[in-house]
C-alpha positions in Angstrom: 0.0 26.1 12.2 0.5 26.5 15.9 -2.8 24.5 16.4 -1.4 21.7 14.2 1.9 21.6 16.1 0.1 21.6 19.5 -1.6 18.3 18.6 1.8 16.5 18.6 2.3 13.7 21.2 5.9 13.9 22.2 6.2 10.2 22.7 9.8 9.1 23.1 10.9 5.6 24.1 14.6 6.6 24.5 15.4 6.7 28.2 13.1 3.8 28.9 15.8 1.3 28.0 16.8 0.5 31.6 13.2 -0.6 32.3 13.0 -3.0 29.3 13.9 -6.6 29.3 13.1 -7.5 25.7 12.0 -6.2 22.3 8.5 -7.7 23.1 8.3 -5.6 26.2 8.8 -2.3 24.4 6.0 -3.0 22.0 3.7 -3.3 25.1 4.7 0.2 26.3 2.6 3.2 25.5 3.6 6.5 27.2 3.3 10.2 26.7 6.5 10.9 28.6 8.1 14.2 27.5 11.9 14.0 27.1 13.3 17.2 28.5 16.9 16.2 28.2 18.5 17.3 25.0 22.0 15.9 25.6 21.5 12.2 25.5 23.3 10.4 22.7 22.3 6.9 21.5 25.5 5.0 21.3 24.8 1.4 22.3 23.0 -1.4 20.4 20.3 -1.6 23.0 19.6 2.1 22.6 19.0 1.6 18.8 17.0 -1.6 18.9 14.6 -0.4 21.6 14.3 3.0 20.0 13.5 1.6 16.5 11.0 -0.8 18.0 9.4 2.0 19.9 9.0 3.9 16.6 7.4 0.8 15.1 4.9 0.6 17.9 3.8 4.2 17.2 3.5 3.4 13.5 1.1 0.6 14.5 -1.3 3.2 15.6 -1.6 4.5 12.0 -2.7 1.2 10.6 -6.5 1.7 11.0 -6.4 5.1 9.5 -4.2 3.9 6.6 -6.8 1.4 5.6 -10.0 3.3 6.4 -9.0 6.6 4.9 -7.6 4.9 1.9 -10.6 2.5 1.4 -13.8 3.8 2.9 -13.5 7.0 0.9 -12.8 4.9 -2.2 -15.2 2.7 -4.3 -14.3 -0.8 -2.9 -15.2 -0.7 0.8 -18.6 0.2 2.2 -20.4 0.7 5.5 -23.2 -1.6 6.8 -26.4 -1.0 8.9 -24.2 -1.6 11.9 -21.6 1.1 11.2 -21.0 3.8 13.7 -21.5 7.4 12.6 -17.8 8.2 12.4 -17.3 5.5 9.7 -20.4 6.7 7.8 -19.1 10.2 7.9 -15.8 9.1 6.5 -17.4 7.2 3.7 -19.7 10.2 2.9 -17.0 12.8 2.9 -18.6 14.5 5.9 -15.9 14.2 8.6 -16.5 16.5 11.6 -13.2 18.3 12.1 -14.1 19.1 15.7 -14.8 15.5 16.9 -13.7 12.9 14.4 -10.6 10.8 15.1 -9.9 10.9 11.4 -9.2 14.7 11.7 -6.8 14.0 14.5 -3.2 14.1 13.2 -1.3 13.7 16.5 -0.5 10.0 15.9 1.3 10.9 12.6 3.3 13.5 14.3 4.2 11.2 17.2 5.8 8.9 14.7 7.6 11.8 13.1 8.9 13.3 16.4 10.2 9.9 17.5 12.0 9.5 14.2 13.5 13.0 14.5 14.8 12.3 18.0 16.4 9.1 16.9 17.9 10.6 13.8 19.4 13.5 15.7 20.7 11.4 18.7 22.0 8.2 17.1 25.7 8.2 16.9 26.4 7.1 13.3 30.2 7.6 13.7 30.6 4.6 15.9 32.4 1.7 14.2 32.0 -1.9 15.3 33.9 -4.7 13.5 34.7 -2.3 10.6 31.1 -1.2 10.1 28.9 1.6 11.3 25.9 -0.3 12.7 23.7 2.7 13.5 23.6 3.9 9.9 21.0 1.2 9.1 18.8 2.3 11.9 19.0 5.9 10.9 17.9 4.9 7.4 15.0 3.0 8.9 13.9 6.1 10.9 14.2 8.4 7.9 12.2 6.1 5.7 9.4 5.7 8.3 9.3 9.5 8.7 9.1 10.0 4.9 6.3 7.5 4.6 4.4 9.1 7.4 4.8 12.6 5.9 3.5 11.2 2.6 0.3 9.8 4.3 -0.3 13.2 6.0 -0.1 15.2 2.7 -2.2 12.7 0.7 -4.9 12.6 3.4 -5.0 16.2 4.5 -3.5 18.1 1.5 -0.7 19.6 3.6 1.6 18.9 6.5 3.8 20.9 8.9 7.4 19.8 8.2 10.1 19.7 10.9 13.3 17.6 11.3 14.3 18.5 14.8 12.8 16.7 17.8 10.3 18.7 19.8 11.4 18.0 23.4 9.9 20.9 25.3 6.8 23.1 25.3 8.8 25.9 23.9 9.9 23.7 21.0 6.3 23.2 20.0 5.8 27.0 19.8 8.3 27.3 16.9 7.0 28.2 13.5 7.7 25.5 10.9 6.9 25.5 7.2 3.6 23.9 5.9 4.0 22.0 2.6 1.5 20.9 0.0 1.8 17.5 -1.7 4.1 18.7 -4.5 6.4 20.5 -2.2 6.5 17.5 0.2 7.2 15.0 -2.5 10.3 16.9 -3.6 11.6 17.1 -0.1 11.1 13.4 0.6 12.7 12.4 -2.7 15.8 14.5 -1.7 16.0 12.9 1.8 15.5 9.3 0.7 17.7 9.1 -2.5 21.0 8.6 -0.5 19.5 5.7 1.4 18.6 3.4 -1.5 21.5 1.0 -1.1 21.5 0.8 2.7 20.6 -2.6 4.1 18.0 -3.2 6.8 19.1 -4.1 10.4 18.2 -7.7 11.4 16.4 -8.0 14.6 15.2 -11.6 14.0 11.5 -12.2 14.6 9.4 -9.7 16.5 5.9 -10.7 17.5 5.8 -13.4 14.9 7.1 -11.3 12.0 10.6 -11.2 10.4 11.9 -7.7 11.3 12.8 -6.9 7.7 9.0 -6.8 6.8 8.4 -4.1 9.4 10.6 -1.4 7.8 9.4 0.9 5.0 11.2 -0.1 1.8 13.1 2.9 0.4 13.1 2.0 -3.4 9.4 1.2 -3.3 8.6 4.5 -1.5 10.9 6.4 -4.0 9.1 4.8 -6.9 5.7 6.0 -5.4 7.1 9.5 -4.8 8.1 9.8 -8.4 4.7 8.7 -9.6 3.1 11.4 -7.4 5.7 13.9 -8.7 4.7 13.0 -12.3 1.0 13.3 -11.5 1.5 16.8 -10.2 3.8 18.3 -12.8 1.9 17.4 -16.0 3.4 14.0 -16.5 7.1 14.4 -17.0 8.4 11.2 -18.7 11.7 11.4 -16.7 9.7 11.1 -13.5 7.9 8.0 -14.7 11.2 6.5 -15.8 12.7 7.2 -12.4 9.7 5.4 -10.8 10.0 2.4 -13.2 13.8 2.3 -12.4 13.3 2.1 -8.7 10.5 -0.5 -8.9 12.7 -2.6 -11.3 15.7 -2.2 -9.0 13.7 -3.6 -6.1 12.3 -6.4 -8.2 15.7 -7.4 -9.5 17.6 -7.0 -6.2 15.2 -9.2 -4.3 14.1 -11.5 -7.2 10.4 -10.8 -6.7 8.3 -12.7 -9.2 4.7 -13.5 -10.1 5.1 -17.2 -9.9 2.9 -19.3 -12.2 2.9 -22.3 -9.8 2.2 -20.6 -6.5 0.4 -17.5 -5.2 -2.8 -18.0 -7.1 -6.3 -19.3 -6.7 -7.1 -21.8 -9.4 -9.8 -24.1 -10.4 -8.7 -27.8 -10.2 -10.4 -28.8 -13.4 -12.4 -27.5 -16.3 -15.5 -28.7 -14.6 -15.1 -25.8 -12.2 -16.2 -27.6 -9.1 -13.3 -27.1 -6.7 -10.3 -24.8 -6.4 -6.9 -24.5 -4.7 -5.9 -21.4 -2.9 -2.2 -20.5 -2.5 -2.8 -16.7 -2.9 -4.4 -16.0 0.5 -1.3 -17.2 2.3 0.7 -14.4 0.5 -1.4 -11.9 2.5 -0.9 -13.4 5.9 2.5 -15.1 6.3 5.2 -12.9 8.0 8.0 -15.4 7.9 9.7 -16.5 4.7 7.1 -14.8 2.6 8.6 -13.9 -0.8 5.6 -11.8 -1.6 5.8 -9.5 1.4 7.8 -6.3 1.4 6.4 -4.1 4.2 3.7 -4.8 6.8 2.3 -3.3 10.0 2.0 -6.2 12.3 -0.7 -5.9 15.0 -1.5 -7.9 18.1 -4.8 -9.7 18.9 -4.9 -8.4 22.5 -3.5 -5.3 24.2 -1.6 -7.5 26.6 0.6 -8.5 23.7 1.0 -5.1 22.0 -0.8 -2.6 19.9 -4.1 -3.7 18.5 -6.2 -2.3 15.7 -9.9 -2.0 15.0 -10.1 -3.5 11.5 -10.6 -7.1 12.7 -13.5 -6.1 14.9 -15.1 -3.8 12.3 -15.0 -6.6 9.7 -15.9 -9.6 11.8 -17.1 -8.8 15.3 -19.4 -5.8 14.8 -19.7 -6.1 11.0 -19.4 -2.4 10.3 -17.3 -2.8 7.1 -18.0 -4.7 4.0 -16.9 -4.9 0.4 -18.9 -2.6 -1.9 -21.2 -3.9 -4.6 -18.8 -2.2 -7.0 -15.9 -4.4 -5.9 -18.1 -7.5 -6.3 -19.1 -6.4 -9.8 -15.4 -6.0 -10.7 -14.7 -9.6 -9.6 -17.8 -10.9 -11.4 -16.9 -9.0 -14.6 -13.7 -11.0 -15.1 -13.3 -14.2 -17.2 -11.4 -17.2 -16.0 -9.5 -19.1 -18.7 -8.8 -22.8 -18.0 -6.5 -24.5 -20.5 -8.0 -27.5 -22.3 -5.0 -29.7 -22.7 -6.9 -32.1 -24.9 -6.3 -29.7 -27.8 -3.0 -28.7 -29.3 -2.2 -26.0 -28.6 -4.3 -25.7 -25.5 -7.5 -23.8 -26.0 -9.3 -22.0 -23.2 -12.5 -23.1 -21.4 -14.1 -20.0 -19.9 -15.8 -19.5 -16.6 -17.1 -16.2 -15.1 -15.4 -14.4 -12.3 -12.0 -13.9 -10.6 -11.3 -16.4 -7.8 -9.4 -13.8 -5.8 -12.9 -12.8 -4.6 -12.9 -15.9 -2.4 -9.7 -14.8 -0.6 -10.9 -11.2 -0.3 -14.5 -11.6 1.0 -16.6 -14.5 2.2 -20.2 -14.4 0.9 -22.6 -15.8 3.4 -25.0 -18.4 2.2 -27.5 -18.3 5.1 -28.7 -16.0 8.0 -27.0 -16.4 11.3 -26.1 -14.3 14.4 -22.7 -14.0 16.1 -21.6 -11.8 19.0 -25.1 -10.3 19.0 -24.7 -9.2 15.4 -27.1 -10.5 12.8 -25.8 -11.5 9.4 -28.0 -12.1 6.4 -27.6 -14.4 3.5 -25.7 -12.5 0.8 -23.7 -10.4 3.2 -20.0 -10.3 2.5 -17.3 -10.4 5.2 -13.9 -8.9 4.4 -11.2 -11.5 4.9 -8.0 -9.5 4.5 -7.5 -8.7 8.2 -8.0 -12.0 9.8 -4.3 -12.2 10.7 -4.3 -8.6 12.2 -1.7 -7.3 9.8 -1.9 -4.4 7.4 0.2 -4.9 4.3 1.8 -1.7 3.0 3.9 -3.1 0.2 4.0 -6.5 -1.5 5.1 -7.9 -4.8 1.7 -7.8 -6.4 1.5 -4.1 -5.8 5.1 -3.7 -6.9 4.5 -5.1 -10.3 1.3 -3.1 -10.7 3.0 0.1 -9.8 5.8 -0.8 -12.3 3.1 -1.4 -15.0 1.6 2.0 -14.1 4.9 3.7 -14.6 5.9 2.1 -17.9 2.4 2.6 -19.3 2.7 6.3 -18.6 6.2 6.4 -20.2 4.4 5.4 -23.4 4.8 1.6 -23.4 1.2 0.3 -23.0 2.1 -3.0 -24.6 4.8 -3.7 -22.1 2.5 -2.6 -19.2 -0.3 -4.9 -20.4 2.2 -7.8 -20.6 2.7 -7.4 -16.8 -1.0 -8.2 -16.5 -1.5 -10.8 -19.2 1.8 -12.6 -20.0 4.4 -11.8 -17.3 7.8 -10.2 -18.1 10.6 -12.7 -18.9 13.0 -13.4 -21.8 10.3 -15.3 -23.8 7.7 -12.5 -23.6 10.2 -9.8 -24.3 11.3 -11.5 -27.6 7.7 -12.2 -28.7 6.4 -9.2 -30.7 2.9 -10.6 -30.3 3.2 -10.1 -26.6 5.3 -7.0 -26.3 5.5 -4.7 -29.4 8.9 -3.9 -30.7 8.3 -0.2 -30.2 8.0 -0.6 -26.5 11.4 -2.2 -26.3 13.5 0.2 -28.4 15.0 2.1 -25.6 16.6 -1.0 -24.1 16.4 0.6 -20.6 17.6 -1.5 -17.7 14.2 -1.4 -16.2 13.1 -3.6 -19.2 16.2 -5.7 -20.1 16.6 -6.9 -16.5 13.7 -9.3 -17.1 15.8 -11.3 -19.5 17.5 -12.7 -16.4 16.7 -16.4 -15.8 15.3 -15.5 -12.4 12.2 -14.3 -14.1 11.7 -17.3 -16.4 8.6 -18.4 -14.4 7.0 -14.9 -14.4 3.4 -14.9 -15.5 0.8 -12.2 -15.8 -0.5 -11.0 -12.5 -4.1 -11.5 -13.8 -3.3 -15.2 -13.6 -3.5 -15.1 -9.9 -7.3 -15.2 -10.0 -8.2 -15.7 -13.7 -6.4 -18.8 -14.8 -4.3 -18.7 -18.0 -4.7 -15.1 -19.0 -2.1 -15.6 -21.7 -4.6 -17.7 -23.8 -7.6 -15.6 -22.8 -8.7 -14.2 -26.2 -11.1 -11.7 -24.6 -8.4 -10.2 -22.3 -6.6 -8.1 -24.9 -6.0 -4.5 -26.0 -8.9 -4.3 -28.5 -8.2 -3.5 -32.1 -10.6 -0.6 -31.9 -8.1 1.2 -29.8 -6.2 3.1 -32.4 -4.0 5.9 -30.9 -1.2 5.6 -28.4 -3.0 7.8 -25.9 -6.1 5.6 -26.2 -4.0 2.6 -25.6 -2.4 4.2 -22.5 -5.8 5.0 -21.1 -7.2 1.5 -21.9 -4.3 -0.2 -20.1 -4.4 2.2 -17.2 -8.1 1.3 -16.8 -7.1 -2.4 -16.8 -4.4 -1.7 -14.2 -6.9 0.1 -12.0 -9.2 -2.9 -12.2 -6.3 -5.2 -11.4 -5.4 -3.1 -8.4 -9.0 -3.8 -7.2 -8.7 -7.5 -7.8 -5.3 -7.9 -6.3 -4.9 -5.3 -3.6 -8.5 -4.1 -3.0 -9.4 -3.1 0.6 -5.7 -3.0 1.6 -5.5 0.8 2.0 -4.5 2.3 -1.4 -7.6 2.8 -3.4 -8.5 6.5 -2.8 -4.9 7.6 -3.4 -4.6 5.4 -6.5 -7.7 7.1 -8.0 -6.3 10.5 -7.0 -3.1 9.8 -8.8 -4.7 8.5 -12.0 -7.1 11.4 -12.1 -4.1 13.7 -11.8 -2.4 12.0 -14.7 -5.5 12.7 -16.8 -6.1 16.1 -15.4 -9.7 14.9 -14.9 -11.3 14.9 -11.5 -14.3 13.2 -12.9 -12.3 10.0 -13.2 -12.2 9.7 -9.4 -15.6 11.3 -8.9 -17.4 8.8 -11.2 -15.9 5.6 -9.7 -16.6 6.6 -6.1 -20.1 8.0 -6.8 -21.0 4.6 -8.2 -20.7 3.2 -4.7 -23.4 5.6 -3.3 -27.1 5.6 -3.9 -27.1 9.3 -4.5 -24.7 9.3 -7.5 -25.2 12.9 -8.5 -24.5 14.3 -5.1 -21.2 12.5 -4.7 -20.1 13.0 -8.3 -20.6 16.8 -8.0 -19.0 16.8 -4.6 -15.8 15.1 -5.8 -15.4 17.2 -8.9 -14.1 19.7 -6.5 -10.6 18.5 -5.5 -10.8 20.4 -2.2 -13.2 17.7 -1.0 -10.5 15.0 -1.6 -8.9 15.9 1.7 -9.9 15.4 5.2 -10.5 18.6 7.2 -8.0 19.2 10.1 -9.1 20.4 13.5 -9.8 24.1 13.6 
């Protein structure tokens, strides 16, 4: 534990305010200055703005690990012949705890320690124009801290927990508790629950992104925490309901929809010769984007702020690529184009999900770029061309909601999220949503009767056309029991997560959680082993859940 604490960077931006001229400047600052003063109180707007942006700049340094740990260990991202050994080791579950940057946890604790300092020092009692302005910033710091702790325990299996800022060498010698995932989830739920209704501060646009997108969304994070809680306690229905309630609250309060007219990649005609893409823009736009909830926004060059490695790994050195398994999932879908010459419209089918074109670019010929050779058939990951890493967005929000209601015991309702979309029309059509799934009349269901959701369509439509008329995209009649239906729909959700959010950083943890629901490590082991040439080795390796976590430095 002392070894773990000793890795912490005490990186505090408070006290640098007098040297800063703008919010942009503070993003450019990277310092390991140790704050020895313990009597400074943050009481001015400049203190809080600069401090929160300083925390965000430290959070940027977690972006590479968020994606690589979540995806390279999963089944959708793969290495190439150009990949450095550290990336290969991560993909092969052979991380060297003595030398790998993936075993280094100091950047996580740097974020946490900065948050602790701000939370302790911000004066939330100050009132300006009848409001307490620093309450919002403290909520931001607490939510970032909670998200960071969750990443630690999911990646490493445990984390040292402390809420006081470590300001001196003696502080780092204190003994703090070490919590596993289940313990940490309970603590984080308790700390975040009072913050649900607190609004974000508004800092305008920072480095090309609206500031509201840079903060961790509390209801979304609470929904995730309750899913993890349910996955670790045997599947308590009340926990799934809490998750669904938080996701629904966020959907309703912000009017998030799966719009049938925008945010999709669609063939222009039933001849299937050209398509229109309005889905990719949902991944990149950081101003006025109704899809985006939380993103980590990175700079293209260090002179403008913190940069990441994902852009280079994908394009410049071509060390990361989409796995054959992900391409197979895309290819295994069926696109349904409505033939309006018939009444009612009947589907004309075509193979594949068009979201593949917004996720990877398949090269049609050999060429060389930046001294790296590419071959025809290579695929280049497209999701990081704007140098942002999306943590939360509406597509993921709806899929997590579907995951929760499915596990509550409402597979028909969950599948409607994929196939039909939730709105008043689908909730009153027993062919779309079985009556039994609506009996409870919970608010997390009835809220979709609001006219805001009239245009909601199934999220599968985003790449597969009119899934509502796709006669092959159904819960088959051979599925007889409720439990079988839940498992079938859960498999469909896992595939949809690959199609919609693949390569964005969630995959390994999603497979962990589903395996926990089923109390079956082979669920994760099988999917990930399929990515590797030595299936048996990786399948047996991952049957042991100890191997699901990255080793920390000894």
